[in-house]
Structures are given as C-alpha cells and as structure tokens.
N, C-alpha and C positions, 0 to 999 in steps of 0.2 A: 238183091245178093247180101248175104249175111257179112258182118263186119271182119270175122276173121279172115274170111277168103280175100278181102279186100287189102287187109292189113299185111299179108304175106308178102305179095308183089310189091308194095310199099317198101316194107323192111329189106327185101331183096334189092331193090332200086336203090337206096340208100346205102346198102354196103357195096354195090358196085360203083356207085359215083364216089363213094368215100376210097373206094381203091383206087380208081382212076385218078383222083385228085392227089393221094397221098405218094403214090408208087414212084413217080419220076421226082419227088422230091426228098426220098428217104437215101441213106447211104446204103450202100452193097452189103454190108453186114448189120444186122439188127439185134439188139436185146430182146431174146424172146422169152426169157423168165426171169422173175425178180426175187429178191429175198425179201424177208419182211419188213425190213427198212427201205425197201423201194430200189435196192441197189441191183444192177444187172449181175446175174449168176450164171446165165446159159447165153449163146449167140446162136443165131442161124442166117443163111443167106436170105436175101430179100425175096427172090422166088420161091424158095422153100418154105419161107414164112408165109406169103400168100397162098400158096398152095395148098396149106395147113388151114389157113383161113377160109378157103372155099370149101375144103373138105369138110371141115366143122358145119358151116351151114348147109352143104348138102345132106349131111346127116340128119341133122335138125328138121330139115324140110321132108326128108323122108319119114320121120316121126309124125309130122304133120299129115302127110298123105297115108301113113298106114294106118291112123287111127280110124279112117273109115273102114279098113279091111275086118275091123271087129265085128261088123255086121255079118260078113260071111263065115266066120269060126264057129265050129261046132261049140256047144255048150259046154263040153266036159272042158274045155281049153280055157274058159272064162272063170277066174277065180276071184269072187265077191262074196262076202257074206250072205247068206239067206238067198242062195243062187236060185233055189227052186222058186222061190217067190218072184225074184226080180227078172227072171228069164222065163218065167210063165208066157205063155201065148199072148195073153192080153196084154202082158207088161215089157215084152221083149224089145218090141221096136223103140219104145220111150227110153228104156234103160240102156240100150246100146247108142242112141242118139245121145244121150247125155254122156255117156262115157267117151264117145266121138268127140263131140264138144269140148269136154273136159282137157282132153290131150291137145288138142290142136290149140288150145289157149296156152296150156303148158309150152307147147313148142314154141309159140310165139313171144313168149315171155322169155324163153331159152336164147332163141335169136337176138332178141333186143338186148339182151344181158351179152351175150358173145359180141355183137358189134361195139357196144360200149366200151368193153374190157379191150378190144383191139383197139378202139379209138384212143383210148388212154396209152395204151403202148406205143402206137405211132407216134403220139405227141411226144413221149419221153424220148424216141429214137431221134426226134428233131432237134432236141436241146443238145447244145454243146457238150454238156455234162449229161450223160445219159441217167436220168432217175425217175422213177414211176412215182406219180403224186397218188400216195396211200391214202390220203382223205377221201378223194373219190371213189377210190377202188373200195375202200370199205364202205362206204354208202352205198354202193352198188350193190356190194355183196350180202348186206344186211337187207337192203330191199328186195334181193333176190332170194332170200333165205325166208323173208317175211312171207313173200308171195308162195314160195314152195309149201310152208306149213299151212298157210290158210288154203291153199289146194286140197293137202293132203288131208286136214281135218273136214273140209267140207265134202270131200269124196268119201271119207269115213261115215260123217254124219249123214249122208245120204243113204247109203247101203247098210248101216246098222238100225235102221230102224223100219219097222214094216207098216205099212199104211193099212190100218184095220178099219173097218166099217163102223161107224157109231151106230147103236141101236137106239131105236127110237120107240119110246113106251106109250 
C-alpha cells in the first residue's frame, strides 16, 4: 500500500482524537479568528467551530479522492503545457498517475496544516487570556508556503519540458 493512502487515515485519526480530547475542555464560546498580533477578533460557538473543522477536513479529503478522477476526465478538460505530448496514448497513464499523486500529497499537506492551525487555536482558547502564539503560526505558514511553492515549481518543471529521444550517431 502506498504511503499517501496510509497517511490519510492516520491524519484523520489524529484529528478525531484531537477533537475528542479538547472538546470537553473548551469553553462554550471560542475565539475562531485572530488579528496579526494574535488577539481574538471573531468568536464562535464550540459546536459551530468543530463543525467547521470537520467540514474543512471533509473538503480536503474530497480533493484527495477527486484526484483519482482525473483519469476518467476527457483530455480536453485537462489543462497542462504541451498537452498533446503528455496525454498521447503512450504517456497518458503515467501523466495522469503523476497528477493524481501530486494532488494527493498536496491534499495531505493541507490536512496536516489545517490540523496544526486548529491545534494552536484550541490551545489559545484554553488559556485564561486568549491569545494565539503567532511564532508557531508563522512557522507553520512559512513551511506550508514553501511546500506549496515547491509543489507548483515541480509541477511546472515536469510539464514544461518535453522528453525527446537522443539521437545516436
């Protein structure tokens, strides 16, 4: 079994256990949005907050599973550079497998990022003075943005070069 298919249930288990552990400890009203200094500026009910958390995770899981549907899509709906080359019959399977795999890993990174952000939000709400630890949030955000940038650059690099056979003399 592939690592990505094992990692999704592991992340969802972590999110579930995380929610079960923190839900009873939290106040009925939670700070759900913070300004740049880490001070709360929007509040929501505990049930509403966790419903939104689950909804975000469900949407990210849909991206994970929707990536496999790219194999069933007509070529005209796939937008990549040099589409004729990459979607030629002899390369289509490998190309779509690559796209599927890349989007699954993007989804997993996004799920891990969401769980981490929620974790620090919950920790902030457990304090007597509700304040978000911006240092960790900035580190998470920078790490996630580096991952996204590398993901996009690898994707572009892959499809902007055409593999041509080398001539032997």
